[in-house]
N, C-alpha and C positions, 0 to 999 in steps of 0.2 A: 579766247578758246573758252566753249563752257564748260566742259568736263571738269571735274576733278579727281585730281591726285594723291591719292596714300598714301608713304612711303616709312615701310617701315623698320628700322634698324633696333634688334639688340647688342644691349653694349653691358660687357661685366671686364671692369680695370678699360676704360680707354679711354682715361682721361686725356692720355698724350696725342690720339689722334683723332678724336672729337673738331678739337675744332681747324683743323685742317679737313674733313671732311664736310661740316658743317659749311667751311666757305667755299667750296666746291658745288655741293649739291646747291647750296643760294644763287650761287651765281650758273647751275643749268636752269634754275627754269625763273630766271627773269628773263630768260633767251628765248623759254619755250612760254611765258606772260601765261597760263595758265594759273589755275585753283591748286591747291596742293595743300597738306599739311603731311609734316611729317612728325611721324610719331616716334621719339627715341623711347624705348624700353631697357630702365637701369636692372639689371636681372642678378641685384644684390650688390654692387660692387664693391668692394673692398678701399679702392683708394677713390679719389674727389670727382669723378664722374659724375655724380648726382648734383651735383654743387657748380659743372659745365655746364650738364644741361637746364637747372635749373634760368641759369644767367644766361643759353639763349634764350628760354621761354620770357623769360622778361622782359625782351623787347623786340623779342619777335612770335607777331601773334599767328601764324603761322605753326612754330615750334607745342606739340603734344607732348607730353610726356606721363609715362606710367612706372610709378616705382616699385620693386619686392620686395615684401616683407624679408627677403632669405636670397639666393641665386635658389632659383629657379630650375634652370638651364634653357638652352638658349630655342631649343623646340618647345618651351611654358612660352616663352618669350615672341617666340614670333605667331601663337597661338594667340597669346593676349594682344596683341596689334590686329592682327586679322579679327576679331572681337569687337575691337571700338573703333576700327578704318571704315567713313564713311564715304570714301572716293568713290567713281566712278571704275578708276582702275588703280591696283593695288598691287604695290611695289615693295621687293623684300632685299636689304643690303643690308651687308657689314659696315662699322663703323671704319675697319682698317683700308678701306680704299684699295685693298683687293677687288672691289668690286665697281669699276669708273665708272662716277657722277654721268659720263658726258657719255655713255650709250642709252640713257634713259630717252635724250631724242628718236633718237633712229628706233629702240623700241616701241613707244608711243604710235610713232609714224607710221611701222606696217601693223599694229593693232585698229589703227582705223583706216587703211588701206589694202583691206585683206580681211580672208574670213577668220585669220589665227584665230584664237581664245586668250594665248599666254606665247612670251616673247622670254626663251630663257636661258642664259647664258650656261658657254660648258669654254673651257682652259681648252685650246688650240695643245697645248705642253705643258710639260711639268717642269719650266727650267726655274732652278735653287729650289726645289723640293729634294729632298735626302733619294737617290734610288732605290733601298728598300722599299723607302714609304711608297713610290709610282707602284715597285713593283705590286705590290699587294693592293696597291687600290685598283688597278687593270685587275688583277682577279676577281675582289670583290665584286665590279657593275657586270663582270664576264658570266658568272653564280649569280646572283640575282636577277639580270633579263634570262638565263636560260630556265630558272625554278619556280618565277614567279607571274603573277599579273601588271607588275606595277615597270610601266616602260622608265630605268634609268639610263639614261647615255653616259658613256664614259665619259671623268670633266666634267660633270655636271655641275652649278653652282649652284642655293640656293636663292642665286640671284635672278630674279622672273621679275617679269610686269604681266596681272592680269585682268581678265573683266573680272567687275566685280561678280556676273555668273557663277563661276570658277570661285570664287573666294567665298558662299556660298556654301556650297558644296564641299569646300574643305571643314567650314566652319562644324558642318552636318555630321564630320567627323570628329566625334569627342572623345575616341579611346581617352585613355590616362597615358598608355606605352605609345610614344608617337616617332614616327623617321616621315620629316616630311617628305624628303627626296623621291620616296614610293607612295605615299599621298596625293603629290603631282603626279604623279603616273596613273594611278587606280582611278583617279577622276576622271579623266578621262580626256575631254575637250581637245581642240586641234593645236600643237604647240610648237614653235618655229624655233629650233634652235640658232644661237646666234653662238659661233665662236670666238676667242680673242688669246689674244697671249699674254701668259700670267702679267701679273702684278706682284710684285714684293710686297710688304709689308712698310705704310709711308712711318710710322712711330709702335714702340711698344713692342712686345713679345707675345708670340700664340699659343693659342689656348689649351688647342692640339696638339698634344704630344703621340707616339705612335705606340701608346697602352691606350689611352684614351680612346681617337680614332679604331683600333681595334676593336672595344667594348663597346662601338655607336655603331661599330659592319655589325659584331655577331646581334647587337640590340634590332637591327634593322630585315637581317637573317630571319629573325625567330618571330617579328612583327608583323611577316607579311610571306610568308608563307611556312606550312607543313611538311617539304622534304626531308627536316630533320629527323621527324616523327616518322617520316616514311623507312626513314634509313636502315634505325631502330628494328623496323619491324622484320627489311627482307636483312640484318645482319641475325637476325634470333631466328630467324626463318632458315639460312643457307649454317647457321652452325648449329642448328637439329638434325638440320640433315647431314652436315656432315659426320654429326659426331655417332648417328644411325649407322653412315656407313662401315663409321671405322671401326662401332662395336661387331655389328658382322665379321668383317674384316678377322676379329680378334677371335672374334668364337669361333669363325670355320675354320682356324688355324688352328688351335687348341683341339678339338674336335676330329678334325680331321687328318690334320698332319701333326697332330699331339707335340705341337712348339707351342713350350710353356710362352707363358706371357715375361716377357723379360722389360729394360727402361721403365728405371723409377725415377730417373734424370730427369727424363722425355714428357711424365707423364706430372711431373714439378714444373715444369717450362708453361703445360696444356693449361693445367689449375689457375700459373700465376697470370697467365695472358686472358684467358676465360672471365679469371676477376678483375682480369682490368676493363675488359672491355663490357660488362659487367653494369662495373661503376660506370663510367661514358657513355654509356647508353642510358641508366637512372638521372647522369648531369645533366645528357639533355631532356630529358623528358622533365627532370626538374627544373630547367630554363620555363620551360613553357607554361610550368605549375606555378611556377613565379611569377610570369606575367597574370594569370587566371585571375592570382591572389591582389594583386596591386587591381588588377579591374574592379573586383569585385568592391574593395574597401568606397569606392565613387568618390575619392577624392580628389577635391579641385587641383587645377593641370598650373595656376597660382594662388597667390596672395597678395593682391595690390594696395599698399601701404598708403601709396598715397601718390596724387597725379591732380593737371589742369585740367582733365577732360570732360565736360559734362555728363552727366550722367553715365561716369565708368562702371561697366562690368569688374568690380573689386576683384568676387572670387569668381573663377568661373571653372 
């Protein structure tokens, strides 16, 4: 097969899972019999992940690696892989085996024999996941698809195989605050969604607890649509109209009926409620301002301290 496949694998404290993943992905490519490169991105791991990666690279020319100067996050690791990949087809996978390597041949076949530009995976179920996390995940996908231009399927994984044209479009979107699930959908291109049953980690512990997932979801919402800002405007408008109506009612009761203004306790409750509402709206606006602030700094997405890739983009 004349095509070349690049597989990007973000790695953060994956020393236990990496040997298993490396063995399985190597078996898959031996069956496909095509040219490939395995780009392992060490995202500032604190364990022996980098040592394991270097061990693989020393005995396998297919293994390329980029090691960050610190932990920059999975989004930066994926972006570094995209910027330094050379394949005609580019895949993104996790090292914990929750993205099954045996699906790659089927994904490649779909891309080569159809008009699709990308084959993306989605979990059919959330077996083994805490119910509360599953509930909020479904709500998140429902919200982001309703109010944004990003096509994010419920259960979507970052695991996908893309043609080079789509990868170049993703690289061109160089914003600092990245949400790849939204970017994949926003750039367009024809995507085939491949369902598969949820797979548990083979080793190690998940890096995503509920709080981290919640912050990631909020970041995705803020990055991809302005509905929260619209909501603030609507709240302000309705509050103003409601206040004017209440003021007219009070004046009419006082002048026409001679009814004295009463209810200081209710007034205190209203003041507290409105104060909380104002602070909530200011918080939403503050989130957008913070994102703008980080974008205007123009800081690099990552800094690579070492790599075995020729002409690697160390700062991007």
